[in-house]
N, C-alpha and C positions, 0 to 999 in steps of 0.2 A: 610335821612341825608347822603351828599357827604362825602369822606374822603376829610381829609383837605390836602394830600399831593396830591392829583389827583387835587385839587383846585390849589395847588401852582406848579405844573408841569405843569398845562394846563389851565391857567386863559382865554387865550382867545377863548378855545373851551367851554366853560362854561359860558361865557358872551355869546356868538352866540347862543349858545344851548338852555340857558334858556330864549334869547329875543324870539326865537321859541314859549314859551309860554307868549308872552307878558310880560315877568318878566326881570327886570334890578336889577341883582345881585351887590351886593355893593363889587365886587371882590379886589378892592383894598383897602377898608377900612378892610374887611377880612385878607389880605396878611398883612395888617401894623398891624394889633391886635397880628396877629399869630407871626412875626417876631419881636415883641416888646416880647412876651411872648418866644420867644425860646433864643434871647437875655439875657434877664434876667436868665432863667433856665443856660444858659451857667457860665453867673458870679454868680449863685449860687452855682454851680458844682466846680467851682474856689475856691471859699470860703471854701465850704466844704472840699475842698484837702486842702488847708493853714491851717484850722483848726485842722484838722485831722494829720498833719506835725508838729505843732506845740503842738500839745498833745502828740506824740509820741516822740518828743524832750525835754518837760517838763519831760518825765518819766526817759530818760537818764540824766538829769540834777539833779534831785532827789535823783537818785542812788549815784552820785558822791557828794552830798551835795552842789550844786551850788544855788545860787539865781533864784527862777523861777519868781517873783512877776510883773514882767514887761511881760513878756508872758503870764501868766494866764491872765493879763488884755486888751491884744491883744484878746486870745482867746473868755472871754467874750464880746469884742467888736465885732467880727465876728457872734458870738452868735446871738446878737442884730440885727446885718445889714443881715443875713443869714432870721431871723423871718420878719422882713419888707420886704424883696424881695420875702419870701414864700407869706406872703399874697399879694402883687403886681401881684403875679402869679395867685393866685387863683382867683382876681380881671379879670383877664385879660382872662383866662380860662371859667370864667362864659362869660363874654362878647361875646368871640367868639364862645361859645356855642350857646347862644341866638342868635347870628348872624347866625350859620350854620342851625338853627333848621328853620330857616325862607329861607333857599335856596330851590326852588323844584326841584324834581327830576328830570333829561334831558331825552326828549325825545328820543327814540332808531333812528339810523340813516335810520331803515324803516319805519318811521311814516310819512306819508304826511303831506308837509307843508302847512299851512293855516293859517289865521288869526280869524276863529272865526268858529263857526258852520255851518254857511254856506258853509263851504269848508270840511265840512266831506266826507266819500266817502261811496257809498252803494258797497257793498261788494259782496252781492248775496241775494236772495228773497227764501220761500218757500210757498206754499201754492196759492190760487187763493184769493181776494178781495171778499166778499159774494154777490151776488146779491140780490134784494128788489122789490118785486110789489107793496110796502110802501115806507113812509119816514122814515128811519129808526131815532128812537129817540134818544137823547144822554141818559147817564146813570144815571144821577142825576133824569130826569124826569122819568125813568123805576121804579127807586127803590124808589121814592116816591108815586107813584102809586100803585108800589106793597106791599108797608110798609115794607121794608125789608133794606134800609137804611134811617135812620132819621136823617135830618139835624139841625132840630130845637132844639132839644130834646138834641142834642151832644152838640148845642152851650150853650142850657141853664146852663149844668153842666160844661161847660170848658172854653167855648168861640169859636170861630171860628176856623175852622181846625181840631175839634174833632166829626167826625161822628160818630154815633151808628147805630150798623148791627142787624137787628132784624129779629126773626123768621128764614125763610128760609135762608135769608142773611146772618146770623151769621153760621147757619149750614155750607152753602156752602164755606164760610172763614172759617171755622176750618176745613172741609174737605179738600180743596183746602191742606192745612197747612202739614196733616198728608200726603196727596199721595204727595207732593214734597218732603217730605222727605226721607220718605220710596222709592222711585224711585232712591233719588241719592245713599240710601245705597245697594239697590239690585240689582241696573244696574251699579253704577259706583265706588263703594266701597269707599264708605265714611263712616266715623264713627261718630255719632250723637254726639252732646256736649248739655247743655242746661245752658248757662254760666248766671251769674248777669246780671242784667240792668243796675246796679249802677256802677261806674268805679271809678279809681282814676285819679289825671292828672298827674303821671308818664303813666298810661296806656293809655293814652288818647296821651299823646304826642309820645307815641311809635307806631302808627299807622299815626300821622301826623297829626291829629286835632286841637292837641296843637303846639306852641300857636297861630297858623295864624286862625284859625275859631272858637276863643271863643265866639264871640258873636252870633253864630249859635249855639250852644249847650245851652240845660238846666242845669242851676248849682245848688245843693243843695249848700247852704252860709255856712251852720253851719257845716257841715263834709268835704267840699272843695270837695265833689263827684258829678260825670255828669253822667245823665243818657243818655245813649250810642244813638249815632244816625245809628248806625248798629251792626250787631254781627260781622263783621270784626276786630271791636275793642278789645274785651275782648277774640276771638277764637286766634285773630293774638298773642296774650300777653299770651297764655296759656303758652307757652318759653321762656318768656323772660326772660333773664340773666341765660340762661341755654347751655350747651353745647351737641349737640345729638348726638349720634353715626349713622356713616353712613348708617348701617343698616336699622335704622328707618325711614328713608327719601327714597322716599318720605310720606310724612303728609297730608290725604285730610279729613278735616273736616267738617261737615255739621250742622247748628243750625237755629232753630228758634227763633226769638226775636221778639218783638215790638221795630220799631224805634222811637225817638225822635230828630224832630228838630225844631228849631225855625223859620226858614227859612228868617232869618233877613235882610237879601240881596236881599227877592222876594217880598218885599212889593207890593200888586195889582197883582200878577200874578196869573193866575189860580186860582181866588176865586170860580169859581162855582165847585160842584162835590167834587169828589175825587181824582183827579189828582195831586194836592200838598196839602197836609195834615201835620197836627203837632206833629199826632202818626199815625203810619202803621204799619203792618204785614210785614213782609219780611224771608224768608230762602235763606241762603248766604251760600256759600261755600268757603272753604278757604283753600289753598295749601302751605307746607311748602318743597321745592324742591333743589337739588343741582344745583347751577348756570347755570350749561352748559344744562339743562331740562328745564329750564323757558318758554323759548320762545314756544317750543315744546307742553308743558304743557298747557302754553294761548290758543290755538287752541285747545286744549282737550275740555279746560274748558268752552268755548263757545258754544261748540259741547252739552256740556252736559247740559247746560242750553235752547241752542235750542232743545233738546230732548223733555222737557216738555213741550215746544209750540207746537210742532208735535203731541206730544200723546193728548196734548187738542185740537186739529184740528185748530189750532188759524194761520191766516197769518201774516208773520211778514217778517221781512227786517233784516239784519246786518249791520252794520254801522261802518267802520274804524275811529276813529275819530282822528283829525287831530292837528297838534303841538297847534295852539292858543287855542282850545278848552280842552287838556288833563289837567285832574287834577293836583293836585299840587305835590302828591306823586306818578302819573303814570308815568311808562317809555314807553307802551304801552297800548292801549286800544279799546275793539270793544264793541260797544252798541247795544242790540234786541231791537228792535223798532214793536210793536204789532200794526197792523190795527184796530181803533176804527169808524167805521163808521159811529154813530151817532153825533159825533165830527167832523168826516170828516178830521182824520190826523192821523199821527203815534205816537205812546206814547212809549218812554223809559221803557221797562220792565225789562231789566237785563244790567249791566255794568260790561264787564268783563277786568280784569285790571293786570298786570304785573308790580312790584313794584321793583323788580330786589332785590337789597341787602339794599335798602332805609330805607324801614321800619325795616330790622334787623338790621341795624347800630343803628338806634335810640332805639332800644328793647333790642339790645344785642342779637341776635339770632344766635348761632353759630352752625358747627359741624365737627367732625373730621372724614375726609377720612379712617384712620386707627389709633389706639389706640393711638400712641405715635406719630401722625400728629400735624401738629399747626391748631389751628381752623380757617375755615373759616366760612364768612358770608351766611347763607342760602339765599336765594330767596324766597318771599313771593307771595301769588297770591290770589284774591277774586272774587266772580263775583256771583251774586243774581240770586238765583235758583226757585223761582223769587220774584218778590217784587209782593204782594198782591193788592194792590188798583188798578194798571192800569194792570194786571191779571184779578180783578172783572169787571172792566172797560169794557176789551175785550169782556169777556164771556157775562156780558147783553147786549154789542149792537150787537158782530156778532149772537148771537142765540137767539137775540129777533124777535116774531111770529108775523105776521098781527093780530092775537087776543088779543093782550097784554100780551102774557106770554113769558116766557124767556126758551128755551129747556138747559139742562142742558148734557155737552160734555160726550161724551160714555163713555170715559176713569173712572171716578169718578161717573158716574149713579149708581151703586150698591152702592158705599160709601156712596153716599147722603141720598139714600133712595128714589128717585122720581125725574121722568123724566123731570117734568117743574115746573118752579116756578109760581105763578099765579092760577088763579082759572081754576077748571076742567071744 
């Protein structure tokens, strides 16, 4: 959420920067509602002062034995007026909050301008695309041939977009999750948390999923709870409505959760395989940091996600996201895209973002630099470390062999307990 004072003082800047995200912010409406609210608050203060002054005068007159009924009547009248104005202020504040909740975070000045994903910029690459002496297969064919991904039985259970991992596929998935979490704890200093997978509306609002993206979420109507689309949601909200002490920062959390997404706006896209599914596993890194550190922390976050891909020996590239492709809550974002030779293209396997104080304002997460200092909003960041479906795709497609097997990456071979998936 943007600070209303910032919008009030920089309306043209807000319009211009939001337009780079292809968003038309109703700045004039926001300022009008804000002005009405402040005007009524001023009138309320004036009436309350008049009521207080009259109450004091009534006390003096009563001591002097004077008649005060007309003044009491005016006090009652003022009370009714103040109550009506308070109700009007409450309505305007709700309207203003609803407007502000739909305003996106503004892209940082360093973010490259661009209309959409075609104008994202490749920052660097690591490793080489593998060379094959045969035509590499896509992961859905590999998974079905080896019996490790069952699409038809998943569809029988839950509908399309809910695959079943079986045998070596299930074990590989479980091993990758444990490997990633342990790696971030041991090498990057994160603290593991295991959060709930169902969260409240307030929690979803805190990280920016609501109200804008409700159609993409799975909701339990009877309880008004939502299945999480990413661990970012519960983990960032761990410190909602808290004031942290400066020595507590930075806070680094890592969490594994399943993620649930209706993908309501993506009908017809990526219907084959596990590139885009409704339920998938992900290891997520979340940071709460001091404002002055957030952009250097973003660069570190990207490197920490890269470390996993490098450890697995997977070729990838780092892409800086342009303004037109930047997420709603994001101020600056990098994507890591892993090469999938069977599909013949790069796939996003991690998205690393700095939200500055945008989420912290919504979730009211603050800190004090000194014990009696004025609270400030923290800056929040998160990044996939990594998303499992596309990591699985990359492993199956990059490490497939000419005899129909899949070689397990060296780094996890001892953990998983076998060198190849497939017949010996």
